C-alpha positions in Angstrom: 18.6 1.8 1.5 15.7 -0.6 1.8 14.3 -1.2 5.3 15.1 -4.4 7.3 11.5 -5.3 6.9 11.8 -5.0 3.1 14.9 -7.2 3.1 13.1 -9.9 5.1 10.1 -9.5 2.7 12.3 -10.6 -0.2 12.1 -14.2 1.0 8.3 -14.1 0.5 8.8 -12.7 -2.9 11.0 -15.6 -3.8 8.4 -18.0 -2.4 5.8 -16.4 -4.6 7.9 -16.7 -7.7 8.6 -20.4 -6.9 5.0 -21.3 -6.0 3.1 -19.3 -8.6 5.5 -19.1 -11.6 8.1 -21.8 -11.3 10.9 -21.8 -13.8 11.6 -22.7 -17.4 12.8 -26.1 -16.1 9.8 -26.7 -13.8 6.6 -25.1 -15.1 3.7 -25.7 -12.7 0.2 -26.5 -13.9 -2.4 -23.8 -14.0 -4.1 -25.1 -10.9 -0.7 -25.2 -9.0 0.0 -21.6 -10.2 -3.3 -20.4 -8.9 -3.1 -22.2 -5.5 0.5 -21.3 -5.0 -0.1 -17.6 -5.7 -3.0 -17.3 -3.3 -1.3 -19.2 -0.5 1.8 -16.9 -0.6 -0.4 -13.8 -0.8 -2.1 -14.9 2.4 1.2 -14.4 4.2 1.9 -10.9 2.8 0.6 -7.6 4.3 -1.8 -7.0 7.0 -5.5 -6.4 7.3 -6.3 -2.9 8.7 -8.9 -2.6 11.4 -12.4 -1.2 10.8 -12.9 -2.2 7.2 -16.1 -4.1 6.4 -16.0 -6.5 3.5 -19.2 -7.3 1.6 -19.8 -9.4 -1.4 -21.8 -7.8 -4.3 -23.0 -8.8 -7.7 -21.9 -6.3 -10.4 -24.1 -7.1 -13.4 -23.2 -10.7 -13.2 -19.6 -10.3 -12.0 -18.7 -11.1 -8.4 -16.9 -8.3 -6.5 -16.1 -7.1 -3.0 -17.0 -3.8 -1.3 -14.3 -2.7 1.2 -15.9 -0.1 3.4 -13.9 1.7 6.1 -16.0 2.8 9.0 -17.3 6.3 8.7 -16.2 7.2 5.2 -18.1 9.4 2.8 -20.2 7.5 0.3 -20.0 9.8 -2.8 -16.4 8.8 -3.8 -15.3 5.3 -4.8 -12.2 3.4 -6.0 -12.8 0.8 -8.7 -10.0 -1.8 -8.3 -8.7 -4.6 -10.6 -6.4 -7.1 -9.1 -3.2 -8.4 -10.6 -2.1 -11.9 -11.5 -1.2 -11.8 -15.2 -4.9 -12.0 -16.2 -4.6 -15.6 -15.2 -4.3 -15.7 -11.3 -5.7 -14.3 -8.2 -8.9 -12.5 -7.2 -10.6 -9.7 -5.4 -10.3 -11.9 -2.2 -6.6 -12.5 -2.6 -6.1 -8.7 -2.8 -8.4 -7.8 0.1 -5.6 -6.7 2.4 -4.1 -4.3 -0.2 -7.5 -2.9 -1.2 -8.5 -2.5 2.5 -5.4 -0.4 3.1 -6.2 1.6 0.0 -9.7 2.2 1.2 -8.5 3.4 4.6 -5.8 5.7 3.2 -8.1 7.2 0.5 -11.1 7.5 2.8 -13.2 5.9 0.0 -15.1 2.7 -0.4 -13.3 0.4 -2.8 -15.1 -1.9 -5.3 -12.7 -4.8 -6.1 -14.0 -6.8 -9.1 -13.4 -10.4 -10.1 -13.1 -9.9 -13.9 -13.0 -13.1 -15.9 -9.6 -14.8 -16.2 -7.7 -16.5 -19.0 -7.2 -19.1 -20.3 -10.8 -19.9 -19.8 -11.8 -16.4 -20.8 -9.0 -14.8 -22.9 -8.9 -11.2 -24.2 -11.2 -9.3 -24.6 -13.1 -10.7 -21.6 -11.2 -8.7 -19.0 -11.7 -5.3 -20.7 -15.3 -6.1 -21.3 -15.8 -6.8 -17.6 -13.9 -3.7 -16.6 -16.3 -1.5 -18.7 -19.3 -3.4 -17.2 -17.9 -2.6 -13.7 -17.4 1.1 -14.5 -20.8 1.5 -16.1 -22.4 -0.3 -13.1 -20.9 2.4 -10.8 -22.3 5.1 -13.0 -25.7 3.4 -12.9 -25.5 3.4 -9.1 -25.3 7.2 -9.2 -21.6 7.8 -8.8 -20.4 10.8 -10.7 -17.4 10.1 -12.9 -15.6 12.9 -11.1 -15.9 10.9 -7.9 -14.5 7.6 -9.3 -10.8 6.6 -9.4 -9.7 3.6 -11.2 -6.9 1.5 -9.7 -5.1 -1.8 -10.1 -1.8 -3.6 -9.8 0.3 -5.4 -12.5 -2.2 -6.9 -15.0 -4.9 -5.0 -13.2 -2.9 -1.8 -13.6 -2.7 -2.4 -17.3 -6.5 -3.2 -17.3 -7.1 0.1 -15.5 -5.3 2.0 -18.3 -7.0 -0.1 -21.0 -10.4 0.9 -19.4 -9.5 4.6 -19.8 -8.7 4.0 -23.5 -11.9 2.0 -24.0 -14.1 4.7 -22.3 -12.7 7.3 -24.7 -13.3 5.0 -27.6 -16.9 4.4 -26.5 -17.8 8.0 -25.6 -18.1 7.2 -21.9 -17.1 9.9 -19.4 -13.6 9.6 -18.0 -13.2 9.0 -14.3 -11.5 11.5 -12.0 -8.1 9.7 -12.5 -6.3 6.3 -12.2 -3.7 5.1 -9.7 -1.8 2.1 -11.0 0.9 0.0 -9.3 3.5 -1.6 -11.5 1.2 -1.8 -14.6 1.8 -4.4 -17.2 1.3 -2.5 -20.5 3.7 -4.2 -22.9 2.8 -7.9 -23.6 5.8 -8.3 -25.9 8.4 -7.3 -23.3 10.4 -4.8 -25.2 11.4 -2.7 -22.2 15.2 -2.7 -21.4 14.4 -3.5 -17.8 13.0 -6.9 -18.8 16.6 -7.9 -19.2 18.6 -5.4 -17.1 16.5 -6.4 -13.9 16.8 -10.1 -14.6 17.8 -11.8 -11.4 17.1 -8.6 -9.5 13.3 -8.8 -9.8 12.7 -11.9 -7.7 9.0 -12.3 -8.8 8.6 -11.5 -12.4 10.6 -12.4 -15.5 10.3 -12.7 -19.3 9.6 -16.5 -19.1 6.7 -16.1 -16.7 5.2 -13.1 -18.4 5.4 -14.9 -21.7 3.4 -17.8 -20.4 0.7 -15.6 -19.1 0.5 -13.4 -22.1 0.0 -16.4 -24.4 -2.9 -17.6 -22.3 -4.4 -14.1 -22.1 -4.1 -13.3 -25.8 -5.0 -16.7 -27.1 -3.9 -15.7 -30.6 -5.0 -12.0 -30.4 -2.6 -9.3 -31.3 -0.1 -8.4 -28.6 -0.2 -4.8 -29.9 -3.9 -4.4 -29.3 -4.1 -1.3 -27.0 -7.0 -2.7 -25.0 -4.7 -5.6 -24.1 -1.4 -3.8 -24.1 -2.2 -0.1 -23.4 1.3 1.1 -24.1 0.2 1.0 -27.8 -2.8 3.3 -27.1 -3.4 6.9 -27.8 -3.7 8.6 -24.3 -5.0 11.9 -25.6 -7.9 13.1 -23.5 -7.7 10.4 -20.8 -7.9 11.0 -17.0 -4.9 12.1 -14.8 -2.6 9.3 -13.8 -0.5 8.4 -10.8 1.9 5.5 -11.4 4.0 3.8 -8.8 6.6 1.2 -9.6 9.6 -0.5 -7.9 13.1 0.3 -8.9 14.1 -3.3 -8.9 11.4 -4.7 -11.2 11.4 -6.1 -14.7 8.3 -4.0 -15.5 10.0 -0.7 -14.5 10.2 0.4 -18.2 6.5 -0.4 -18.7 5.8 2.3 -16.1 8.3 4.8 -17.3 7.4 4.5 -21.0 3.6 4.7 -20.5 4.2 7.8 -18.3 6.2 9.5 -21.0 3.7 8.6 -23.7 0.8 9.9 -21.7 2.6 13.0 -20.7 3.4 13.7 -24.4 -0.3 13.3 -25.1 -1.1 16.1 -22.6 -2.2 13.9 -19.7 -1.4 15.0 -16.2 1.0 12.2 -15.0 2.8 11.6 -11.7 5.3 8.8 -11.9 7.1 7.7 -8.7 9.8 5.1 -8.7 10.5 3.4 -5.3 14.2 2.5 -5.0 15.0 -1.2 -4.3 11.3 -2.2 -4.3 10.0 -5.3 -6.0 6.9 -5.9 -8.2 3.7 -4.8 -6.5 5.5 -4.2 -3.1 2.4 -2.3 -2.1 0.8 -5.7 -1.3 3.0 -5.7 1.9 1.3 -2.6 3.3 1.3 -2.8 7.1 4.3 -5.1 6.9 7.1 -3.0 5.4 7.3 0.8 5.7 7.9 1.4 2.0 4.7 -0.4 1.1 2.7 1.5 3.8 4.2 4.8 2.6 3.4 4.1 -1.0 -0.3 3.2 -0.2 -0.6 6.3 2.0 0.6 8.4 -1.0 -1.9 6.7 -3.3 -4.6 7.4 -0.8 -3.8 11.1 -0.5 -3.6 11.4 -4.4 -7.1 9.8 -4.6 -8.5 12.2 -2.0 -7.0 15.3 -3.7 -8.3 14.0 -7.2 -11.9 13.3 -6.0 -12.1 16.6 -4.0 -10.4 18.9 -6.5 -7.7 20.2 -4.3 
């Protein structure tokens, strides 16, 4: 059974859906979507103590370093925020990435990749690769880098692994993804079975953002929709997803596909949790627990134990 804190959190989830995504009868403007999503995210989660935040230029991309006091500097998490490739930023996700930094005992580099519709696909995957190569140029060993992201950023994380394989770039140590969006057509059964249960994401909202992101490109391109990719030879995966979300089947199907390709995969479904509930870390126990688990997985992966 979900905690009392999680039950109360559902009201904020509803507020996000209304402010950022609207409904078929009342579609907000892009500016309203962006402002609404950021405003509600400011009310979600907590900022842990002892994390310094520093702006950095990543070969022309803006990004944030989130540096917990006293952490080792040889391991790093490269993070891509969610928001349907249309909304949000490294700044809007700073509380989640700060918690991840603390729990992983790693510095986190959270990147502002270019957003659609101004910069549709393949801008985001281009920027993801720029970010990864920038870390390699800074002297980080691939075995000490973990890729992470939520929702669209989770899909982008998986697309980066596929693009690295395509380009002959070394795979990172692994990837931790929260509720990754990997199917831009919406063919998963949970898109319909969780309708009305998922209070944040639905077919209508995802369709709007997919159209802006693709801008006429194929929805089956694996570097936009990684469910269509060949996962043979990619880095180990840890996938977290809520049991009450429309994108549940995106996670379960990509986990099965990667496992059949010989990838080490850990899939964890958190009962009764909503889309990217991890953003409420420090506010609801389920989110705090999930980010702690992600942090431990990152530590084990980077330290080979």
